[in-house]
C-alpha positions as CSV (number, residue, x, y, z in Angstrom):
1,M,-0.4,24.7,21.8
2,I,0.4,24.1,25.4
3,G,-2.5,26.2,26.5
4,R,-4.9,24.2,24.4
5,L,-3.6,20.9,25.9
6,I,-4.0,22.3,29.4
7,S,-7.6,23.4,28.7
8,N,-8.4,20.0,27.2
9,L,-7.0,18.3,30.2
10,K,-9.0,20.5,32.6
11,S,-12.2,19.7,30.7
12,Q,-11.5,16.0,30.9
13,I,-10.9,16.2,34.6
14,S,-14.1,18.1,35.2
15,N,-16.1,15.6,33.1
16,S,-14.7,12.7,35.1
17,E,-15.6,14.5,38.3
18,R,-19.1,14.9,37.2
19,A,-19.4,11.2,36.2
20,T,-18.1,10.0,39.5
21,S,-20.4,12.3,41.5
22,R,-23.4,10.6,39.9
23,T,-22.6,7.2,41.4
24,D,-24.4,8.2,44.7
25,G,-21.8,6.4,46.8
26,H,-22.2,3.1,45.0
27,G,-18.9,3.1,43.3
28,I,-15.6,1.9,44.5
29,G,-14.7,5.2,45.9
30,L,-11.3,5.7,44.4
31,L,-12.4,8.2,41.7
32,H,-14.4,10.6,44.0
33,P,-13.1,14.2,44.0
34,L,-11.5,15.5,47.1
35,P,-13.8,17.7,49.2
36,S,-13.0,21.3,49.5
37,R,-13.4,21.4,53.3
38,T,-10.5,20.5,55.5
39,D,-10.1,20.0,59.2
40,K,-7.8,22.0,61.6
41,Q,-4.7,20.1,60.5
42,G,-5.3,20.7,56.9
43,I,-6.2,17.1,56.0
44,A,-9.4,16.6,54.1
45,P,-11.8,14.0,55.5
46,L,-13.0,11.3,53.3
47,P,-16.5,11.6,51.9
48,R,-19.3,9.6,53.6
49,S,-19.6,7.3,50.7
50,A,-15.9,6.6,50.6
51,S,-15.6,5.8,54.3
52,R,-18.6,3.5,54.0
53,T,-17.0,1.6,51.1
54,E,-13.7,1.3,53.0
55,T,-15.3,-0.2,56.1
56,Q,-18.0,-2.3,54.4
57,G,-16.5,-3.1,51.0
58,I,-18.2,-2.2,47.7
59,G,-21.6,-0.6,48.4
60,F,-23.8,-3.0,46.5
61,L,-22.3,-6.1,48.2
62,H,-23.0,-5.3,51.9
63,P,-26.1,-7.0,53.5
64,P,-29.4,-5.1,53.8
65,A,-29.8,-3.1,56.9
66,S,-33.1,-4.8,57.9
67,R,-31.5,-8.3,58.4
68,S,-31.1,-9.2,62.0
69,N,-27.9,-10.7,63.5
70,N,-29.7,-13.5,65.4
71,W,-28.1,-16.9,64.9
72,G,-30.1,-20.1,64.7
73,F,-30.2,-23.5,63.1
74,T,-31.8,-24.1,59.8
75,L,-34.1,-27.1,59.1
76,L,-31.4,-28.7,57.0
77,E,-28.8,-28.5,59.9
78,L,-31.3,-29.9,62.3
79,M,-32.1,-32.8,60.0
80,I,-28.4,-33.6,59.6
81,V,-27.9,-33.6,63.4
82,V,-30.9,-35.9,63.9
83,T,-29.7,-38.2,61.2
84,I,-26.2,-38.5,62.8
85,L,-27.8,-39.2,66.2
86,L,-30.0,-41.9,64.8
87,T,-27.1,-43.5,63.0
88,L,-25.0,-43.6,66.2
89,A,-28.0,-45.0,68.2
90,T,-28.5,-47.7,65.6
91,M,-24.8,-48.7,65.6
92,S,-24.6,-48.7,69.4
93,M,-27.9,-50.7,70.0
94,P,-26.4,-54.2,69.3
95,I,-23.4,-53.4,71.5
96,F,-25.7,-52.4,74.3
97,Q,-27.8,-55.6,74.0
98,L,-24.7,-57.7,73.9
99,A,-23.5,-56.1,77.2
100,I,-26.9,-56.8,78.8
101,V,-26.7,-60.5,77.8
102,H,-23.1,-60.7,79.0
103,A,-24.2,-59.3,82.4
104,K,-27.0,-61.8,82.7
105,E,-24.7,-64.7,81.9
106,A,-22.3,-63.5,84.7
107,V,-25.2,-63.4,87.2
108,L,-26.4,-66.9,86.1
109,K,-22.9,-68.4,86.6
110,D,-22.6,-66.8,90.0
111,D,-26.0,-68.1,91.1
112,L,-25.3,-71.6,89.9
113,Y,-22.0,-71.7,91.7
114,T,-23.6,-70.5,94.9
115,L,-26.5,-73.0,94.7
116,R,-24.1,-76.0,94.0
117,K,-21.8,-75.0,96.8
118,L,-24.8,-74.8,99.2
119,I,-26.1,-78.2,98.0
120,D,-22.8,-79.8,98.8
121,E,-22.6,-78.1,102.2
122,Y,-26.1,-79.2,103.1
123,T,-25.4,-82.8,102.1
124,L,-22.2,-82.9,104.3
125,D,-23.9,-81.2,107.2
126,K,-27.2,-83.1,107.2
127,E,-25.7,-86.3,105.8
128,K,-28.3,-86.4,103.2
129,P,-29.0,-84.3,100.0
130,P,-31.8,-81.8,99.9
131,T,-35.0,-83.1,98.3
132,T,-35.9,-79.6,97.1
133,L,-34.2,-76.3,96.8
134,D,-36.5,-74.9,99.4
135,D,-34.7,-77.1,101.9
136,L,-31.7,-74.8,101.5
137,V,-33.9,-71.8,102.4
138,E,-35.6,-73.5,105.4
139,A,-32.3,-74.7,106.8
140,G,-30.9,-71.2,106.7
141,Y,-28.4,-71.7,103.9
142,L,-30.2,-69.1,101.7
143,R,-31.4,-66.3,103.9
144,G,-32.8,-64.2,101.1
145,G,-34.7,-67.0,99.4
146,L,-33.9,-68.6,96.1
147,P,-32.2,-66.4,93.6
148,V,-34.1,-65.3,90.5
149,D,-33.0,-66.8,87.2
150,P,-31.9,-63.8,85.1
151,F,-33.2,-65.3,81.9
152,T,-36.6,-66.6,83.1
153,H,-37.1,-63.9,85.7
154,S,-38.4,-66.4,88.2
155,S,-37.0,-68.3,91.2
156,E,-39.3,-71.3,90.5
157,T,-37.8,-72.4,87.1
158,W,-34.6,-73.9,88.4
159,Q,-34.0,-77.4,87.0
160,T,-32.5,-80.0,89.4
161,D,-30.7,-83.3,88.9
162,T,-31.5,-85.9,91.5
163,E,-29.5,-89.0,92.3
164,E,-29.0,-91.6,95.0
165,V,-26.3,-90.3,97.4
166,P,-24.6,-92.7,99.8
167,T,-25.2,-91.5,103.4
168,G,-23.7,-94.4,105.3
169,A,-22.0,-97.8,105.0
170,S,-24.9,-99.4,103.2
171,Q,-27.5,-96.6,103.0
172,T,-28.4,-94.3,100.1
173,T,-30.7,-91.3,99.9
174,T,-32.2,-89.8,96.8
175,G,-31.8,-86.0,96.6
176,I,-30.6,-83.0,94.6
177,V,-27.0,-83.2,93.4
178,D,-27.0,-80.4,90.7
179,V,-29.0,-77.5,89.5
180,H,-29.4,-75.7,86.1
181,S,-31.2,-72.8,84.5
182,G,-34.7,-73.3,83.3
183,S,-34.2,-71.2,80.3
184,D,-34.3,-72.7,76.8
185,E,-32.1,-69.9,75.3
186,T,-28.6,-70.4,74.0
187,G,-25.6,-68.6,75.4
188,Q,-23.0,-66.6,73.6
189,D,-20.7,-69.6,73.6
190,G,-23.3,-71.6,71.6
191,T,-24.4,-73.9,74.5
192,A,-27.8,-73.9,76.1
193,Y,-28.2,-72.2,79.5
194,S,-30.0,-75.4,80.7
195,S,-26.7,-77.3,80.3
196,W,-24.6,-74.9,82.4
């Protein structure tokens, strides 16, 4: 009875060994029979198929050997990056234009302040107001010439206010008393540049 059980068990083990040997290294590797060869220390090395499945996982899941390891960007990734850059550029464009307008307004305010100050100095020194803005240049008050209006991009578009200015006890002379920008645009505060 016991002998029959042992012989049945041996035949089942041999059948399972034959079934696992037909997997050609594509199985999990746990049911492979132990090899008969051993190394010097008496430890049997793993079969080639088993070591490959331990390092690379299950045989049918590892990538094909012909695939290269070169990394690159796909077309979809490039399109996403370009879309993000265009969105950021679109959002930043109004801020950039606003900064340019703010810088031009600062230059205009500084030019108007300088011109008005020089008109007053000329009037006090000469005891008469200048008849044109070129008088300031000819008298040496503006050594580099008239400044350029940052909005009209010209030095010939300045608008002047002329009035009669008293120069003595009973004398008056007509001349420039104020200057404005020649632009017809409106500033960020809602007022026209020509009224500054």
